C-alpha positions in Angstrom: 143.5 6.3 97.9 142.4 8.9 96.2 138.7 7.9 95.8 138.5 7.3 99.3 139.9 10.9 100.3 137.7 12.3 98.1 133.9 10.6 99.3 135.2 11.6 102.8 134.9 15.3 101.5 131.3 15.6 101.5 128.5 17.3 103.3 124.5 15.8 103.4 124.2 14.8 99.9 120.2 16.1 99.0 120.4 20.0 99.1 124.2 20.0 99.8 125.9 22.6 97.4 128.2 19.9 96.0 125.5 17.9 94.8 123.6 20.7 93.2 126.5 21.7 91.7 128.2 18.2 90.5 125.2 16.2 89.9 121.8 18.3 89.8 123.0 20.8 87.4 124.8 18.8 84.8 122.1 16.3 84.9 119.2 19.2 84.1 121.1 20.5 81.3 121.6 16.7 79.8 117.8 16.6 80.1 117.3 19.9 78.3 120.0 19.5 75.5 118.4 15.8 75.3 114.4 17.0 75.0 115.9 19.7 72.6 117.3 17.3 70.3 114.7 15.1 70.2 111.7 17.7 69.0 114.0 18.8 66.7 114.0 15.5 65.2 110.4 14.4 65.8 108.3 17.7 66.3 105.7 15.6 67.3 107.1 14.6 70.8 107.0 18.3 71.4 103.0 18.1 71.4 102.6 14.9 73.2 104.5 16.7 75.9 102.6 20.3 75.8 99.4 18.3 75.8 100.4 16.1 78.9 101.6 19.2 80.7 98.5 21.1 79.8 96.1 18.4 81.3 97.9 17.1 84.1 100.5 19.9 85.3 101.1 18.9 88.3 101.5 15.5 87.7 103.6 15.9 84.9 105.8 18.6 86.9 106.5 16.0 89.7 107.2 13.5 87.8 110.0 15.4 85.9 111.2 16.6 89.0 111.1 13.3 90.6 112.8 11.5 87.3 115.5 14.2 87.2 116.3 14.4 91.3 116.8 9.9 90.9 118.9 10.6 87.8 121.0 12.9 89.5 121.4 10.8 92.8 122.0 8.0 90.7 124.8 9.7 89.1 126.4 11.3 91.9 127.0 7.4 93.5 129.1 6.7 90.3 131.1 9.7 90.4 133.7 7.9 92.2 134.3 5.2 89.3 133.7 7.5 86.5 136.7 9.6 87.8 138.8 6.5 88.5 137.9 5.6 84.5 139.7 9.2 84.1 142.5 8.2 86.3 142.9 5.7 83.8 142.6 2.7 86.4 141.4 0.5 83.5 144.0 1.6 81.2 146.7 0.1 83.3 145.9 -3.2 82.8 146.5 -2.8 78.8 149.6 -4.2 77.9 151.7 -2.1 75.8 149.5 1.0 76.8 150.1 4.2 74.0 148.6 6.3 76.9 150.9 5.2 79.4 153.8 5.4 77.0 153.0 9.0 76.1 152.5 10.4 79.8 156.1 8.6 80.4 157.3 10.6 77.6 155.5 13.8 78.8 157.1 13.3 82.3 160.6 12.6 81.0 160.3 15.8 78.9 158.9 17.7 82.1 161.7 16.8 84.3 164.5 17.2 81.1 162.9 20.8 80.8 163.2 21.6 84.7 167.1 20.7 84.7 168.0 22.3 81.9 166.3 25.8 83.1 167.8 24.7 86.9 170.9 24.5 85.1 170.9 27.6 83.0 170.0 29.8 86.2 172.5 28.8 88.5 174.8 29.3 85.4 173.8 32.7 85.3 173.2 33.6 88.6 176.4 32.1 90.0 178.8 34.0 86.8 178.0 36.9 89.4 178.5 39.4 86.0 176.7 42.3 88.2 179.3 42.5 90.8 181.7 42.4 88.3 180.5 45.3 86.4 180.2 47.1 89.3 183.9 46.2 90.7 184.9 47.2 87.3 183.3 50.3 87.5 184.3 51.1 91.3 188.0 50.9 89.9 187.9 53.1 86.9 185.7 55.7 88.8 189.1 58.3 88.6 190.4 57.1 85.2 189.3 59.8 82.3 186.5 58.9 80.1 186.6 56.6 77.4 187.3 57.5 73.5 183.9 58.1 71.9 185.0 55.2 69.3 185.4 52.4 72.5 181.5 53.6 73.5 180.7 52.9 70.0 181.6 49.6 69.8 180.2 48.4 73.0 177.1 49.6 71.8 177.2 47.5 69.0 177.6 44.7 70.8 175.0 45.5 73.6 172.0 46.7 71.2 171.4 43.4 69.8 170.9 42.2 73.4 168.6 45.1 74.7 166.4 44.5 71.2 165.9 40.9 72.1 164.8 42.0 75.5 162.4 44.2 73.9 161.0 41.4 72.0 160.5 39.4 75.1 162.8 36.7 73.7 165.2 34.9 75.6 168.6 36.3 76.1 172.0 34.1 74.9 174.2 33.1 77.6 176.8 33.2 75.6 176.2 36.8 74.0 175.7 38.0 77.5 179.4 36.7 78.4 181.0 38.1 75.5 179.2 41.6 76.4 180.3 41.5 80.0 183.9 40.5 79.0 183.9 43.5 76.1 182.2 46.1 79.1 184.6 44.8 81.9 187.8 46.3 80.4 186.5 49.4 79.7 185.1 50.2 82.8 188.1 49.5 84.5 190.1 51.6 82.3 187.7 54.5 81.2 185.3 56.3 83.8 181.8 55.9 83.7 180.9 58.7 86.4 182.2 62.1 84.6 178.9 64.0 84.3 180.3 66.4 82.0 181.7 64.2 79.4 179.4 62.5 76.8 181.6 59.5 76.2 181.4 58.5 80.3 177.7 59.0 79.9 177.5 57.2 77.6 179.1 54.4 78.7 177.4 54.7 82.0 174.2 54.1 79.9 175.3 50.7 78.5 176.5 49.4 82.0 172.7 50.4 83.3 171.5 48.6 80.0 173.5 45.4 79.9 172.6 45.2 83.7 169.2 45.3 83.0 169.7 42.6 80.3 170.9 40.3 82.8 168.2 41.1 85.4 165.8 40.3 82.3 167.3 37.1 81.6 167.8 35.8 85.2 164.0 36.7 86.1 163.3 34.9 82.4 164.7 32.1 83.6 163.3 31.9 87.2 160.0 31.7 85.8 160.5 29.3 83.1 162.4 27.0 85.8 159.5 27.4 88.1 157.2 26.7 85.8 159.0 23.5 84.7 158.8 22.7 88.4 155.4 22.5 88.1 154.9 20.8 84.9 157.4 18.3 86.3 155.6 17.7 89.9 152.5 16.8 88.1 154.1 13.4 87.9 154.6 11.0 90.6 157.5 8.6 90.3 154.6 5.4 89.4 153.2 7.4 86.3 149.9 6.7 85.2 148.2 6.3 81.8 146.3 9.4 82.3 147.1 13.1 83.2 144.4 13.4 85.8 145.6 9.9 87.3 149.4 11.5 87.5 147.9 14.4 89.4 146.0 12.2 91.9 149.1 10.6 92.5 151.3 13.0 93.4 149.0 13.8 96.7 149.9 10.2 98.1 153.5 10.7 96.2 153.8 13.9 98.0 153.1 12.9 101.6 155.6 9.7 101.3 158.3 11.4 100.2 158.5 14.5 102.0 157.2 13.3 105.8 156.7 9.5 105.2 153.3 9.3 105.6 151.3 6.7 104.0 148.3 8.6 103.0 145.9 5.9 102.5 146.1 4.8 106.0 146.3 8.5 107.6 143.8 10.4 105.5 140.4 9.6 106.9 142.4 10.7 110.4 144.3 13.6 109.3 140.5 14.8 108.3 139.3 15.3 111.6 142.2 17.7 111.9 141.6 19.8 108.9 137.9 19.8 109.8 138.8 21.7 113.1 139.9 24.6 110.6 136.6 25.7 109.0 137.9 28.0 106.4 140.4 25.3 105.2 138.0 22.7 105.2 135.4 24.8 103.1 138.6 25.4 100.8 139.0 21.6 100.3 135.1 21.1 99.6 134.7 24.0 97.2 138.1 22.1 95.3 136.4 18.9 95.1 133.1 20.5 94.2 134.7 22.0 91.3 136.6 18.8 90.1 133.1 16.8 90.8 131.6 19.2 88.3 133.8 18.8 85.4 134.0 15.4 85.8 130.6 15.0 85.5 130.3 17.4 82.2 133.0 15.1 80.6 131.0 11.7 81.2 127.4 13.6 80.6 128.9 15.2 77.5 130.5 11.9 75.8 127.0 10.1 76.6 124.9 13.0 74.9 127.5 13.2 71.9 127.5 9.5 71.3 124.1 8.9 72.0 122.2 11.2 69.8 125.1 10.8 67.0 124.1 6.9 66.7 120.3 8.1 67.0 120.7 10.9 64.1 122.9 8.3 61.9 119.8 5.7 62.2 117.2 8.4 62.0 118.0 11.6 60.5 119.6 13.3 57.4 120.5 16.2 58.8 124.3 16.7 58.5 124.6 20.0 59.8 122.9 19.0 63.2 124.7 15.7 63.2 127.8 17.5 62.9 127.0 20.1 65.6 126.2 17.3 68.4 129.2 15.1 67.6 131.9 17.6 67.0 130.3 20.2 69.6 129.6 17.2 72.1 133.2 15.7 71.8 134.9 19.4 71.9 132.8 20.1 75.3 134.1 16.9 76.9 137.8 17.6 75.6 137.5 21.4 77.4 135.6 20.0 80.4 138.4 17.3 80.8 141.1 20.0 80.5 139.5 22.0 82.9 139.0 19.3 85.3 142.8 18.9 85.3 143.5 22.1 86.3 140.7 21.6 89.2 142.8 18.8 90.4 146.0 20.5 90.6 144.4 23.1 92.7 143.0 20.4 94.7 146.2 18.2 95.0 147.9 21.8 96.4 145.2 22.3 98.8 145.4 18.6 100.1 149.1 18.8 100.5 148.9 22.0 102.0 146.6 20.8 104.4 149.2 17.8 105.1 151.8 20.2 105.8 149.9 22.0 108.3 148.3 19.7 110.6 150.1 16.4 110.5 151.7 17.5 113.8 148.1 18.1 114.9 147.5 14.6 114.3 150.5 13.2 116.0 149.5 15.1 119.1 146.1 13.5 118.9 147.7 9.8 119.2 149.5 11.4 122.7 152.8 11.1 121.1 155.9 13.2 121.2 156.5 15.5 118.3 159.8 14.8 116.4 162.8 17.1 116.6 163.9 16.5 112.8 162.8 15.1 109.5 164.5 11.8 110.2 162.4 11.3 113.2 159.0 12.2 111.7 159.3 9.5 109.2 160.4 6.9 111.2 157.4 8.0 113.4 155.1 7.6 110.5 156.4 4.1 109.3 156.2 2.8 113.0 152.4 4.4 113.4 151.7 2.9 109.6 152.9 -0.2 110.7 150.9 -0.5 113.8 147.3 0.7 112.2 148.2 -1.6 109.2 148.8 -4.5 111.0 152.5 -5.0 109.7 153.9 -7.6 112.0 157.2 -5.5 111.9 155.8 -3.0 114.6 158.0 -0.8 116.2 157.4 0.7 119.8 156.2 3.9 120.5 156.1 6.3 123.7 153.0 8.0 124.6 152.9 11.2 126.2 150.1 12.8 128.2 149.4 16.2 129.1 148.0 16.7 132.6 145.4 19.1 132.4 
């Protein structure tokens, strides 16, 4: 489904920005790199090429351009297959797949981290320590200032938390709790609002400092749980053997789990609604172009390194060049794969947004009444999918025709 989804987001191939960036440019880079390596290993090939260009410059240029265009065109037709390989389509059939086990472990770890940060965040926010300290200070407003030694003991207990905060480290829940439990009784029995008393002012400063520590830890946990959520959201229920495959699976999983929409069935129909908003559709195309560009670089880097490494093992003794080509090529492949995953995350988010914002337009295009609740919507999409997918368990639908 994801391959069909991506294939429909294209303009005319030759001359389009997508073709230039995702196929032609990588092919040109591959050709230049191969020429440089070849002429380094065989200097006479450079002489032959120079002679050919001098004798028949027009013909030579035409041949070079034609070969690169044909190679780029053929390469563009393989983009879907190459992307599916990176998504782990063939690896799914491998029994005892170590890649799949690794991804399942990564998914479990990501979900565990999210649950841990979620629990810590709600535990801290539900403690309502800021409110407790505020009420305690209000209750002790008319009391006498505290003794200086009491303030000194409190300062020692809060100082450690502040030092950790300055180092941008997470604060311990139990230590925060102990500090609140130590400060609250003092705020109740002693005034922190006597401006002429040094100990009262010091107590007020400790109150403010502890509240800032609590707010810092709350913000830290909020950031961590948000990041952990997106890490866990990169894995669908049906885990794939590669990271890119899992990101692709989240697109389908999102539409089905939120709305009951089977994106395999409705994507080509939904695309027409997306195209009605030119800016949104251009954003979708840009995300797809970026993804395809990195997919192309991954495979061309791998082919470049593997081919020329074999050639140099067989025909050359230049160890430095061999290490540069083999190591540099595979390092480039790894970097491009990581960048491709990031691009896929962006593309998946754009598609999810498109589903959110245009699904009701598609329902209206079917001349159906809009659902009034989430349950009604799920039943509607299930019924439509049954009709479109030729399911024998079809439900009845009632049309709504608007008179002009």
